Backbone atoms as SQL, in Angstrom:
CREATE TABLE atoms (id INTEGER PRIMARY KEY, chain TEXT, resi INTEGER, resn TEXT, atom TEXT, x REAL, y REAL, z REAL);
INSERT INTO atoms VALUES
  (1, 'A', 1, 'MET', 'N', 20.948, 15.453, -84.205),
  (2, 'A', 1, 'MET', 'CA', 20.866, 16.859, -84.498),
  (3, 'A', 1, 'MET', 'C', 22.102, 17.491, -83.793),
  (4, 'A', 2, 'SER', 'N', 22.833, 18.157, -84.768),
  (5, 'A', 2, 'SER', 'CA', 24.252, 18.424, -83.940),
  (6, 'A', 2, 'SER', 'C', 24.207, 20.120, -84.143),
  (7, 'A', 3, 'GLU', 'N', 22.961, 20.988, -84.523),
  (8, 'A', 3, 'GLU', 'CA', 23.144, 22.174, -84.482),
  (9, 'A', 3, 'GLU', 'C', 23.105, 22.667, -83.419),
  (10, 'A', 4, 'LYS', 'N', 23.844, 23.820, -83.185),
  (11, 'A', 4, 'LYS', 'CA', 24.144, 24.491, -82.002),
  (12, 'A', 4, 'LYS', 'C', 23.627, 26.091, -82.235),
  (13, 'A', 5, 'PRO', 'N', 23.268, 27.186, -81.302),
  (14, 'A', 5, 'PRO', 'CA', 22.701, 28.334, -81.454),
  (15, 'A', 5, 'PRO', 'C', 24.110, 29.157, -81.504),
  (16, 'A', 6, 'VAL', 'N', 24.191, 30.107, -82.393),
  (17, 'A', 6, 'VAL', 'CA', 25.033, 31.039, -82.662),
  (18, 'A', 6, 'VAL', 'C', 24.624, 32.271, -81.770),
  (19, 'A', 7, 'HIS', 'N', 23.344, 32.326, -81.706),
  (20, 'A', 7, 'HIS', 'CA', 22.649, 33.991, -81.331),
  (21, 'A', 7, 'HIS', 'C', 21.465, 33.821, -80.193),
  (22, 'A', 8, 'LEU', 'N', 21.431, 33.850, -79.133),
  (23, 'A', 8, 'LEU', 'CA', 19.977, 33.841, -78.657),
  (24, 'A', 8, 'LEU', 'C', 19.865, 35.212, -78.241),
  (25, 'A', 9, 'ASP', 'N', 18.044, 35.401, -78.128),
  (26, 'A', 9, 'ASP', 'CA', 17.617, 36.811, -78.228),
  (27, 'A', 9, 'ASP', 'C', 16.384, 36.319, -77.034),
  (28, 'A', 10, 'LEU', 'N', 16.588, 36.763, -75.951),
  (29, 'A', 10, 'LEU', 'CA', 15.534, 36.504, -74.840),
  (30, 'A', 10, 'LEU', 'C', 14.751, 37.836, -74.855),
  (31, 'A', 11, 'ARG', 'N', 13.364, 38.028, -75.053),
  (32, 'A', 11, 'ARG', 'CA', 12.453, 39.123, -74.738),
  (33, 'A', 11, 'ARG', 'C', 11.610, 38.747, -73.948),
  (34, 'A', 12, 'ARG', 'N', 11.566, 39.163, -72.301),
  (35, 'A', 12, 'ARG', 'CA', 11.162, 38.437, -71.603),
  (36, 'A', 12, 'ARG', 'C', 9.359, 38.470, -71.450),
  (37, 'A', 13, 'ASP', 'N', 9.040, 39.107, -72.031),
  (38, 'A', 13, 'ASP', 'CA', 7.317, 39.260, -72.546),
  (39, 'A', 13, 'ASP', 'C', 6.700, 38.836, -73.807),
  (40, 'A', 14, 'GLU', 'N', 8.114, 38.494, -74.685),
  (41, 'A', 14, 'GLU', 'CA', 7.500, 37.980, -75.995),
  (42, 'A', 14, 'GLU', 'C', 7.792, 36.583, -76.339),
  (43, 'A', 15, 'GLY', 'N', 9.458, 36.136, -76.236),
  (44, 'A', 15, 'GLY', 'CA', 9.813, 35.059, -76.579),
  (45, 'A', 15, 'GLY', 'C', 11.292, 34.743, -76.891),
  (46, 'A', 16, 'LEU', 'N', 11.877, 34.068, -77.083),
  (47, 'A', 16, 'LEU', 'CA', 13.052, 33.611, -77.341),
  (48, 'A', 16, 'LEU', 'C', 13.621, 33.213, -78.738),
  (49, 'A', 17, 'THR', 'N', 14.287, 34.022, -79.212),
  (50, 'A', 17, 'THR', 'CA', 14.584, 33.971, -80.841),
  (51, 'A', 17, 'THR', 'C', 16.227, 33.362, -80.623),
  (52, 'A', 18, 'VAL', 'N', 16.273, 32.136, -81.384),
  (53, 'A', 18, 'VAL', 'CA', 17.279, 31.166, -81.880),
  (54, 'A', 18, 'VAL', 'C', 17.859, 31.462, -83.195),
  (55, 'A', 19, 'GLN', 'N', 19.243, 32.374, -83.109),
  (56, 'A', 19, 'GLN', 'CA', 19.701, 31.963, -84.718),
  (57, 'A', 19, 'GLN', 'C', 20.459, 30.565, -84.601),
  (58, 'A', 20, 'TRP', 'N', 20.386, 29.312, -85.628),
  (59, 'A', 20, 'TRP', 'CA', 21.199, 28.088, -85.492),
  (60, 'A', 20, 'TRP', 'C', 22.351, 28.375, -86.458),
  (61, 'A', 21, 'SER', 'N', 23.523, 27.404, -86.035),
  (62, 'A', 21, 'SER', 'CA', 24.595, 27.146, -86.892),
  (63, 'A', 21, 'SER', 'C', 24.263, 26.881, -88.603),
  (64, 'A', 22, 'ASP', 'N', 23.021, 26.315, -88.634),
  (65, 'A', 22, 'ASP', 'CA', 22.793, 25.837, -89.796),
  (66, 'A', 22, 'ASP', 'C', 21.924, 26.871, -90.511),
  (67, 'A', 23, 'GLY', 'N', 21.810, 28.275, -89.873),
  (68, 'A', 23, 'GLY', 'CA', 21.505, 29.371, -90.615),
  (69, 'A', 23, 'GLY', 'C', 19.601, 29.541, -90.531),
  (70, 'A', 24, 'ARG', 'N', 19.106, 28.696, -89.899),
  (71, 'A', 24, 'ARG', 'CA', 17.672, 28.643, -89.554),
  (72, 'A', 24, 'ARG', 'C', 17.566, 29.716, -88.264),
  (73, 'A', 25, 'GLU', 'N', 16.269, 30.365, -88.091),
  (74, 'A', 25, 'GLU', 'CA', 15.613, 31.345, -87.249),
  (75, 'A', 25, 'GLU', 'C', 15.033, 30.683, -86.701),
  (76, 'A', 26, 'SER', 'N', 14.846, 30.402, -85.277),
  (77, 'A', 26, 'SER', 'CA', 13.489, 29.974, -84.746),
  (78, 'A', 26, 'SER', 'C', 13.086, 30.677, -83.524),
  (79, 'A', 27, 'PHE', 'N', 11.801, 31.315, -83.339),
  (80, 'A', 27, 'PHE', 'CA', 10.928, 31.662, -82.597),
  (81, 'A', 27, 'PHE', 'C', 10.326, 30.886, -81.516),
  (82, 'A', 28, 'TYR', 'N', 10.345, 31.163, -80.154),
  (83, 'A', 28, 'TYR', 'CA', 9.527, 30.380, -79.227),
  (84, 'A', 28, 'TYR', 'C', 8.692, 31.108, -78.373),
  (85, 'A', 29, 'PRO', 'N', 7.458, 31.463, -78.428),
  (86, 'A', 29, 'PRO', 'CA', 6.629, 32.544, -77.441),
  (87, 'A', 29, 'PRO', 'C', 7.075, 32.173, -76.165),
  (88, 'A', 30, 'ILE', 'N', 7.112, 32.966, -75.200),
  (89, 'A', 30, 'ILE', 'CA', 7.268, 32.573, -73.665),
  (90, 'A', 30, 'ILE', 'C', 6.124, 31.583, -73.298),
  (91, 'A', 31, 'ALA', 'N', 5.123, 31.596, -73.634),
  (92, 'A', 31, 'ALA', 'CA', 3.826, 30.871, -73.110),
  (93, 'A', 31, 'ALA', 'C', 4.238, 29.232, -73.972),
  (94, 'A', 32, 'TYR', 'N', 4.653, 29.342, -75.025),
  (95, 'A', 32, 'TYR', 'CA', 4.898, 28.053, -75.678),
  (96, 'A', 32, 'TYR', 'C', 6.161, 27.221, -75.030),
  (97, 'A', 33, 'LEU', 'N', 6.949, 27.995, -74.602),
  (98, 'A', 33, 'LEU', 'CA', 8.257, 27.773, -73.815),
  (99, 'A', 33, 'LEU', 'C', 7.714, 26.908, -72.534),
  (100, 'A', 34, 'ARG', 'N', 7.207, 28.080, -71.915),
  (101, 'A', 34, 'ARG', 'CA', 6.559, 27.298, -70.752),
  (102, 'A', 34, 'ARG', 'C', 5.800, 26.176, -70.766),
  (103, 'A', 35, 'LYS', 'N', 4.823, 26.209, -71.544),
  (104, 'A', 35, 'LYS', 'CA', 4.083, 24.698, -71.651),
  (105, 'A', 35, 'LYS', 'C', 4.862, 23.547, -72.134),
  (106, 'A', 36, 'MET', 'N', 5.918, 23.650, -72.946),
  (107, 'A', 36, 'MET', 'CA', 6.818, 22.732, -73.198),
  (108, 'A', 36, 'MET', 'C', 7.678, 22.438, -72.557),
  (109, 'A', 37, 'SER', 'N', 7.905, 23.021, -71.146),
  (110, 'A', 37, 'SER', 'CA', 9.002, 22.816, -70.337),
  (111, 'A', 37, 'SER', 'C', 9.348, 21.107, -70.267),
  (112, 'A', 38, 'PRO', 'N', 10.941, 20.863, -70.392),
  (113, 'A', 38, 'PRO', 'CA', 11.021, 19.659, -70.360),
  (114, 'A', 38, 'PRO', 'C', 11.087, 19.227, -69.004),
  (115, 'A', 39, 'SER', 'N', 10.688, 19.641, -67.729),
  (116, 'A', 39, 'SER', 'CA', 11.012, 19.161, -66.558),
  (117, 'A', 39, 'SER', 'C', 10.176, 18.229, -66.226),
  (118, 'A', 40, 'ALA', 'N', 10.271, 17.259, -65.366),
  (119, 'A', 40, 'ALA', 'CA', 9.441, 16.088, -65.395),
  (120, 'A', 40, 'ALA', 'C', 7.991, 16.490, -65.121),
  (121, 'A', 41, 'ASP', 'N', 7.941, 17.440, -64.149),
  (122, 'A', 41, 'ASP', 'CA', 6.545, 17.956, -63.677),
  (123, 'A', 41, 'ASP', 'C', 5.769, 18.237, -64.903),
  (124, 'A', 42, 'ALA', 'N', 6.415, 19.152, -65.748),
  (125, 'A', 42, 'ALA', 'CA', 5.652, 19.501, -66.719),
  (126, 'A', 42, 'ALA', 'C', 5.255, 18.345, -67.843),
  (127, 'A', 43, 'ARG', 'N', 6.318, 17.781, -67.893),
  (128, 'A', 43, 'ARG', 'CA', 5.948, 16.581, -69.115),
  (129, 'A', 43, 'ARG', 'C', 4.562, 15.750, -68.366),
  (130, 'A', 44, 'GLN', 'N', 4.824, 15.566, -67.024),
  (131, 'A', 44, 'GLN', 'CA', 3.722, 14.691, -66.412),
  (132, 'A', 44, 'GLN', 'C', 2.303, 15.296, -66.666),
  (133, 'A', 45, 'LEU', 'N', 2.349, 16.660, -66.410),
  (134, 'A', 45, 'LEU', 'CA', 1.259, 17.340, -66.647),
  (135, 'A', 45, 'LEU', 'C', 0.476, 17.392, -67.765),
  (136, 'A', 46, 'ARG', 'N', 1.780, 17.722, -69.066),
  (137, 'A', 46, 'ARG', 'CA', 1.332, 17.305, -70.818),
  (138, 'A', 46, 'ARG', 'C', 0.324, 16.076, -70.725),
  (139, 'A', 47, 'GLU', 'N', 0.676, 15.287, -70.262),
  (140, 'A', 47, 'GLU', 'CA', 0.261, 13.762, -70.277),
  (141, 'A', 47, 'GLU', 'C', -0.885, 13.550, -69.683),
  (142, 'A', 48, 'GLU', 'N', -1.112, 14.435, -68.549),
  (143, 'A', 48, 'GLU', 'CA', -2.396, 13.966, -67.926),
  (144, 'A', 48, 'GLU', 'C', -3.452, 15.134, -68.459),
  (145, 'A', 49, 'MET', 'N', -3.260, 16.293, -69.095),
  (146, 'A', 49, 'MET', 'CA', -3.900, 17.079, -69.819),
  (147, 'A', 49, 'MET', 'C', -4.262, 16.296, -71.257),
  (148, 'A', 50, 'GLN', 'N', -3.529, 15.593, -72.019),
  (149, 'A', 50, 'GLN', 'CA', -3.913, 14.697, -73.084),
  (150, 'A', 50, 'GLN', 'C', -4.939, 13.897, -72.798),
  (151, 'A', 51, 'SER', 'N', -4.869, 13.238, -71.572),
  (152, 'A', 51, 'SER', 'CA', -6.059, 12.179, -71.393),
  (153, 'A', 51, 'SER', 'C', -7.067, 12.517, -70.590),
  (154, 'A', 52, 'ASN', 'N', -6.703, 13.353, -69.913),
  (155, 'A', 52, 'ASN', 'CA', -8.233, 14.352, -69.137),
  (156, 'A', 52, 'ASN', 'C', -7.847, 15.874, -69.417),
  (157, 'A', 53, 'PRO', 'N', -8.746, 16.234, -69.955),
  (158, 'A', 53, 'PRO', 'CA', -8.808, 18.049, -70.322),
  (159, 'A', 53, 'PRO', 'C', -9.440, 18.462, -68.882),
  (160, 'A', 54, 'LEU', 'N', -9.928, 17.903, -68.311),
  (161, 'A', 54, 'LEU', 'CA', -10.231, 18.475, -66.849),
  (162, 'A', 54, 'LEU', 'C', -9.129, 18.470, -65.795),
  (163, 'A', 55, 'THR', 'N', -7.911, 18.144, -66.079),
  (164, 'A', 55, 'THR', 'CA', -6.903, 18.059, -65.175),
  (165, 'A', 55, 'THR', 'C', -6.563, 19.092, -64.367),
  (166, 'A', 56, 'VAL', 'N', -6.679, 19.333, -63.416),
  (167, 'A', 56, 'VAL', 'CA', -6.431, 20.634, -62.202),
  (168, 'A', 56, 'VAL', 'C', -4.741, 20.936, -62.139),
  (169, 'A', 57, 'LEU', 'N', -4.731, 22.512, -62.764),
  (170, 'A', 57, 'LEU', 'CA', -3.483, 22.862, -62.803),
  (171, 'A', 57, 'LEU', 'C', -2.693, 23.103, -61.741),
  (172, 'A', 58, 'PRO', 'N', -1.176, 22.766, -61.305),
  (173, 'A', 58, 'PRO', 'CA', -0.852, 23.091, -59.952),
  (174, 'A', 58, 'PRO', 'C', -1.074, 24.557, -59.403),
  (175, 'A', 59, 'ALA', 'N', -1.116, 24.599, -58.334),
  (176, 'A', 59, 'ALA', 'CA', -1.454, 26.128, -57.388),
  (177, 'A', 59, 'ALA', 'C', -0.460, 27.050, -58.113),
  (178, 'A', 60, 'ALA', 'N', 0.973, 27.041, -58.312),
  (179, 'A', 60, 'ALA', 'CA', 1.755, 27.778, -58.912),
  (180, 'A', 60, 'ALA', 'C', 1.216, 28.475, -60.179),
  (181, 'A', 61, 'MET', 'N', 0.875, 27.488, -61.054),
  (182, 'A', 61, 'MET', 'CA', -0.118, 28.011, -62.505),
  (183, 'A', 61, 'MET', 'C', -1.285, 28.431, -62.638),
  (184, 'A', 62, 'ALA', 'N', -2.038, 27.748, -61.468),
  (185, 'A', 62, 'ALA', 'CA', -3.508, 28.380, -61.493),
  (186, 'A', 62, 'ALA', 'C', -3.699, 29.710, -60.923),
  (187, 'A', 63, 'GLY', 'N', -2.436, 29.976, -59.666),
  (188, 'A', 63, 'GLY', 'CA', -2.684, 31.267, -58.993),
  (189, 'A', 63, 'GLY', 'C', -1.918, 32.468, -59.483),
  (190, 'A', 64, 'HIS', 'N', -1.019, 32.390, -60.781),
  (191, 'A', 64, 'HIS', 'CA', -0.404, 33.144, -61.161),
  (192, 'A', 64, 'HIS', 'C', -1.299, 34.173, -62.041),
  (193, 'A', 65, 'GLU', 'N', -1.244, 35.601, -61.659),
  (194, 'A', 65, 'GLU', 'CA', -2.287, 36.521, -62.268),
  (195, 'A', 65, 'GLU', 'C', -1.487, 36.815, -63.699),
  (196, 'A', 66, 'GLY', 'N', -2.064, 37.204, -64.615),
  (197, 'A', 66, 'GLY', 'CA', -1.505, 37.673, -65.644),
  (198, 'A', 66, 'GLY', 'C', -0.549, 36.988, -66.790),
  (199, 'A', 67, 'PRO', 'N', -0.175, 37.522, -67.663),
  (200, 'A', 67, 'PRO', 'CA', 0.651, 36.234, -68.865),
  (201, 'A', 67, 'PRO', 'C', 1.856, 35.920, -67.948),
  (202, 'A', 68, 'VAL', 'N', 2.227, 34.852, -68.273),
  (203, 'A', 68, 'VAL', 'CA', 3.759, 34.186, -67.985),
  (204, 'A', 68, 'VAL', 'C', 4.618, 35.083, -68.672),
  (205, 'A', 69, 'THR', 'N', 5.721, 35.562, -67.948),
  (206, 'A', 69, 'THR', 'CA', 6.936, 36.035, -68.726),
  (207, 'A', 69, 'THR', 'C', 7.760, 35.363, -68.131),
  (208, 'A', 70, 'ALA', 'N', 9.404, 35.353, -69.015),
  (209, 'A', 70, 'ALA', 'CA', 10.638, 35.266, -68.588),
  (210, 'A', 70, 'ALA', 'C', 11.039, 36.274, -67.529),
  (211, 'A', 71, 'VAL', 'N', 11.264, 35.653, -66.375),
  (212, 'A', 71, 'VAL', 'CA', 12.201, 36.410, -65.272),
  (213, 'A', 71, 'VAL', 'C', 13.711, 36.613, -65.971),
  (214, 'A', 72, 'ASP', 'N', 14.334, 35.619, -66.189),
  (215, 'A', 72, 'ASP', 'CA', 15.458, 35.517, -66.668),
  (216, 'A', 72, 'ASP', 'C', 16.026, 34.453, -67.192),
  (217, 'A', 73, 'ALA', 'N', 17.466, 33.921, -67.939),
  (218, 'A', 73, 'ALA', 'CA', 17.986, 32.778, -68.137),
  (219, 'A', 73, 'ALA', 'C', 19.214, 32.854, -68.040),
  (220, 'A', 74, 'GLU', 'N', 19.900, 31.359, -68.119),
  (221, 'A', 74, 'GLU', 'CA', 20.974, 31.275, -67.921),
  (222, 'A', 74, 'GLU', 'C', 21.570, 30.094, -68.728),
  (223, 'A', 75, 'LEU', 'N', 22.797, 30.306, -69.397),
  (224, 'A', 75, 'LEU', 'CA', 23.363, 29.179, -70.128),
  (225, 'A', 75, 'LEU', 'C', 23.712, 27.689, -69.166),
  (226, 'A', 76, 'VAL', 'N', 23.371, 26.599, -69.450),
  (227, 'A', 76, 'VAL', 'CA', 23.758, 25.323, -68.588),
  (228, 'A', 76, 'VAL', 'C', 24.736, 24.904, -69.791),
  (229, 'A', 77, 'GLY', 'N', 25.933, 25.097, -69.084),
  (230, 'A', 77, 'GLY', 'CA', 27.196, 24.396, -70.080),
  (231, 'A', 77, 'GLY', 'C', 27.201, 25.078, -71.549),
  (232, 'A', 78, 'ASN', 'N', 27.506, 24.140, -72.193),
  (233, 'A', 78, 'ASN', 'CA', 27.101, 24.755, -73.729),
  (234, 'A', 78, 'ASN', 'C', 26.391, 23.790, -74.384),
  (235, 'A', 79, 'TYR', 'N', 25.427, 23.221, -73.564),
  (236, 'A', 79, 'TYR', 'CA', 24.099, 22.637, -74.505),
  (237, 'A', 79, 'TYR', 'C', 22.767, 22.726, -74.249),
  (238, 'A', 80, 'ALA', 'N', 23.004, 23.729, -73.442),
  (239, 'A', 80, 'ALA', 'CA', 21.235, 24.230, -73.144),
  (240, 'A', 80, 'ALA', 'C', 21.351, 25.441, -72.554),
  (241, 'A', 81, 'ILE', 'N', 19.872, 26.180, -72.019),
  (242, 'A', 81, 'ILE', 'CA', 19.153, 27.162, -71.622),
  (243, 'A', 81, 'ILE', 'C', 18.597, 26.652, -70.498),
  (244, 'A', 82, 'ARG', 'N', 18.464, 27.467, -69.200),
  (245, 'A', 82, 'ARG', 'CA', 17.267, 27.210, -68.622),
  (246, 'A', 82, 'ARG', 'C', 16.497, 28.691, -68.206),
  (247, 'A', 83, 'ILE', 'N', 15.335, 28.606, -68.348),
  (248, 'A', 83, 'ILE', 'CA', 14.122, 29.826, -68.296),
  (249, 'A', 83, 'ILE', 'C', 13.774, 30.043, -66.917),
  (250, 'A', 84, 'ARG', 'N', 13.683, 30.765, -66.142),
  (251, 'A', 84, 'ARG', 'CA', 13.136, 30.996, -64.803),
  (252, 'A', 84, 'ARG', 'C', 11.874, 32.065, -65.303),
  (253, 'A', 85, 'PHE', 'N', 10.805, 31.297, -64.790),
  (254, 'A', 85, 'PHE', 'CA', 9.236, 32.148, -65.497),
  (255, 'A', 85, 'PHE', 'C', 8.525, 32.828, -64.058),
  (256, 'A', 86, 'SER', 'N', 7.720, 33.978, -64.595),
  (257, 'A', 86, 'SER', 'CA', 7.249, 34.664, -63.621),
  (258, 'A', 86, 'SER', 'C', 6.414, 33.633, -62.667),
  (259, 'A', 87, 'ASP', 'N', 5.857, 32.668, -63.107),
  (260, 'A', 87, 'ASP', 'CA', 4.753, 31.584, -62.223),
  (261, 'A', 87, 'ASP', 'C', 6.012, 30.849, -61.130),
  (262, 'A', 88, 'GLY', 'N', 7.146, 31.071, -61.232),
  (263, 'A', 88, 'GLY', 'CA', 8.044, 30.219, -60.342),
  (264, 'A', 88, 'GLY', 'C', 8.711, 29.257, -60.888),
  (265, 'A', 89, 'HIS', 'N', 8.442, 28.463, -62.055),
  (266, 'A', 89, 'HIS', 'CA', 8.638, 27.485, -62.670),
  (267, 'A', 89, 'HIS', 'C', 10.182, 27.750, -62.998),
  (268, 'A', 90, 'GLN', 'N', 10.965, 27.121, -62.715),
  (269, 'A', 90, 'GLN', 'CA', 12.443, 27.137, -63.058),
  (270, 'A', 90, 'GLN', 'C', 13.408, 26.077, -63.352),
  (271, 'A', 91, 'THR', 'N', 12.507, 24.933, -63.330),
  (272, 'A', 91, 'THR', 'CA', 13.235, 23.417, -63.347),
  (273, 'A', 91, 'THR', 'C', 13.751, 22.798, -64.953),
  (274, 'A', 92, 'GLY', 'N', 13.354, 23.579, -65.639),
  (275, 'A', 92, 'GLY', 'CA', 13.074, 23.200, -67.113),
  (276, 'A', 92, 'GLY', 'C', 14.564, 23.920, -67.845),
  (277, 'A', 93, 'ILE', 'N', 15.385, 22.814, -68.069),
  (278, 'A', 93, 'ILE', 'CA', 16.504, 22.578, -68.902),
  (279, 'A', 93, 'ILE', 'C', 16.344, 22.710, -70.481),
  (280, 'A', 94, 'TYR', 'N', 16.210, 23.559, -71.339),
  (281, 'A', 94, 'TYR', 'CA', 16.146, 23.428, -72.808),
  (282, 'A', 94, 'TYR', 'C', 17.491, 23.112, -73.581),
  (283, 'A', 95, 'SER', 'N', 17.448, 22.015, -73.872),
  (284, 'A', 95, 'SER', 'CA', 18.897, 21.694, -74.432),
  (285, 'A', 95, 'SER', 'C', 18.588, 21.922, -75.985),
  (286, 'A', 96, 'TRP', 'N', 19.592, 22.344, -76.488),
  (287, 'A', 96, 'TRP', 'CA', 19.775, 22.449, -77.981),
  (288, 'A', 96, 'TRP', 'C', 19.007, 21.526, -78.667),
  (289, 'A', 97, 'PRO', 'N', 18.897, 20.276, -78.428),
  (290, 'A', 97, 'PRO', 'CA', 18.235, 19.042, -79.454),
  (291, 'A', 97, 'PRO', 'C', 16.853, 19.311, -78.905),
  (292, 'A', 98, 'TYR', 'N', 16.593, 19.447, -77.786),
  (293, 'A', 98, 'TYR', 'CA', 15.151, 19.806, -77.388),
  (294, 'A', 98, 'TYR', 'C', 14.621, 20.905, -77.919),
  (295, 'A', 99, 'LEU', 'N', 14.999, 22.061, -78.358),
  (296, 'A', 99, 'LEU', 'CA', 14.606, 23.095, -78.997),
  (297, 'A', 99, 'LEU', 'C', 14.281, 22.821, -80.126),
  (298, 'A', 100, 'ARG', 'N', 15.294, 22.399, -81.022),
  (299, 'A', 100, 'ARG', 'CA', 15.012, 21.911, -82.470),
  (300, 'A', 100, 'ARG', 'C', 13.742, 21.209, -82.728),
  (301, 'A', 101, 'GLU', 'N', 13.582, 20.236, -81.449),
  (302, 'A', 101, 'GLU', 'CA', 12.500, 19.192, -81.607),
  (303, 'A', 101, 'GLU', 'C', 11.214, 20.113, -81.498),
  (304, 'A', 102, 'ILE', 'N', 10.916, 21.070, -80.674),
  (305, 'A', 102, 'ILE', 'CA', 9.690, 21.546, -80.449),
  (306, 'A', 102, 'ILE', 'C', 9.634, 22.605, -81.056),
  (307, 'A', 103, 'ASP', 'N', 10.457, 23.095, -82.127),
  (308, 'A', 103, 'ASP', 'CA', 10.633, 24.362, -83.105),
  (309, 'A', 103, 'ASP', 'C', 9.020, 24.676, -83.423),
  (310, 'A', 104, 'PRO', 'N', 8.344, 25.935, -83.108),
  (311, 'A', 104, 'PRO', 'CA', 6.922, 26.095, -83.303),
  (312, 'A', 104, 'PRO', 'C', 6.908, 26.134, -85.057),
  (313, 'A', 105, 'GLY', 'N', 7.850, 26.529, -85.755),
  (314, 'A', 105, 'GLY', 'CA', 7.923, 26.775, -87.288),
  (315, 'A', 105, 'GLY', 'C', 7.929, 25.571, -87.819),
  (316, 'A', 106, 'ASP', 'N', 8.394, 24.207, -87.152),
  (317, 'A', 106, 'ASP', 'CA', 7.966, 23.050, -87.798),
  (318, 'A', 106, 'ASP', 'C', 6.883, 22.481, -87.331),
  (319, 'A', 107, 'ASP', 'N', 5.954, 22.959, -86.820),
  (320, 'A', 107, 'ASP', 'CA', 4.728, 22.156, -86.073),
  (321, 'A', 107, 'ASP', 'C', 3.556, 23.009, -86.293),
  (322, 'A', 108, 'PRO', 'N', 2.590, 22.410, -87.525),
  (323, 'A', 108, 'PRO', 'CA', 1.646, 23.221, -87.796),
  (324, 'A', 108, 'PRO', 'C', 0.668, 23.365, -86.904),
  (325, 'A', 109, 'THR', 'N', 0.541, 22.489, -85.565),
  (326, 'A', 109, 'THR', 'CA', -0.466, 22.510, -84.692),
  (327, 'A', 109, 'THR', 'C', 0.165, 23.349, -83.482),
  (328, 'A', 110, 'ALA', 'N', 1.057, 23.800, -83.537),
  (329, 'A', 110, 'ALA', 'CA', 2.152, 24.503, -82.388),
  (330, 'A', 110, 'ALA', 'C', 1.185, 25.984, -82.537),
  (331, 'A', 111, 'VAL', 'N', 1.179, 26.320, -80.967),
  (332, 'A', 111, 'VAL', 'CA', 0.335, 27.669, -80.638),
  (333, 'A', 111, 'VAL', 'C', 0.699, 29.162, -81.502),
  (334, 'A', 112, 'PRO', 'N', -0.163, 29.477, -82.304),
  (335, 'A', 112, 'PRO', 'CA', 0.126, 30.860, -82.816),
  (336, 'A', 112, 'PRO', 'C', 0.227, 31.615, -81.994),
  (337, 'A', 113, 'MET', 'N', 1.339, 32.771, -82.401),
  (338, 'A', 113, 'MET', 'CA', 1.539, 33.933, -81.789),
  (339, 'A', 113, 'MET', 'C', 0.229, 34.743, -80.989),
  (340, 'A', 114, 'SER', 'N', -0.570, 34.757, -82.117),
  (341, 'A', 114, 'SER', 'CA', -2.056, 35.600, -81.418),
  (342, 'A', 114, 'SER', 'C', -2.678, 34.521, -80.079),
  (343, 'A', 115, 'ASP', 'N', -2.437, 33.410, -80.371),
  (344, 'A', 115, 'ASP', 'CA', -2.972, 32.895, -79.025),
  (345, 'A', 115, 'ASP', 'C', -2.281, 32.655, -77.762),
  (346, 'A', 116, 'VAL', 'N', -0.976, 33.245, -77.633),
  (347, 'A', 116, 'VAL', 'CA', -0.303, 33.181, -76.419),
  (348, 'A', 116, 'VAL', 'C', -0.289, 34.565, -75.595);
């Protein structure tokens, strides 16, 4: 997929809206972005949680008070965005193809806005 964003709008306590070059608009709630971080540690945690629902969360996630928000974001070259979250997580780099792959609008099992 070669679609690229033409506009990004990050609302730190709500989510990231992406306007794609093909005209599609995608919205990613902050909690969903944090959960779906492409970092190695987050991928490993998702795999562990799928096989064992009693997986212990890392101290940074477990000790965070209140809902996770985005502290800031930066473009990584012309291929991705890195988001720093209020729980300290900042190692995930969301490439444009990865964002299209995890678009909650394409996944009927994605976390609804009311659940984040």
